[in-house]
C-alpha positions, -999 to 999 in steps of 0.1 A, spaced: -671 81 -172 -637 85 -176 -626 117 -192 -608 100 -224 -640 76 -232 -659 109 -229 -638 129 -250 -634 105 -279 -673 105 -277 -673 139 -286 -648 137 -314 -668 108 -328 -700 126 -321 -684 158 -344 -670 138 -368 -707 117 -377 -721 153 -375 -696 166 -402 -700 134 -421 -739 137 -423 -736 172 -437 -712 170 -460 -731 137 -476 -763 158 -471 -750 184 -489 -734 165 -518 -766 143 -524 -786 174 -526 -763 185 -556 -765 155 -574 -805 159 -572 -810 129 -549 -836 144 -530 -841 109 -503 -803 107 -494 -801 141 -491 -828 148 -469 -819 117 -449 -784 128 -441 -793 161 -435 -824 147 -409 -792 122 -393 -774 159 -395 -798 175 -369 -803 147 -348 -767 146 -341 -767 185 -337 -792 180 -310 -774 155 -292 -740 168 -288 -762 203 -279 -776 184 -252 -739 166 -238 -730 183 -207 -707 211 -216 -668 202 -218 -651 202 -188 -627 234 -184 -590 234 -168 -593 270 -146 -563 260 -130 -529 281 -137 
């Protein structure tokens, strides 16, 4: 996969993870248990996918 596309995918996945956690917290504060728990499960799924991706390539050349 091209490096730019892979980096864009990582940024989008990170955005989805942050959005899901924010929605989960807001829904639980509003006492909407179904929405809060669903967004929490989505956050866990995004977190697992992000962890399973290969680590970001590091540029060790100086």
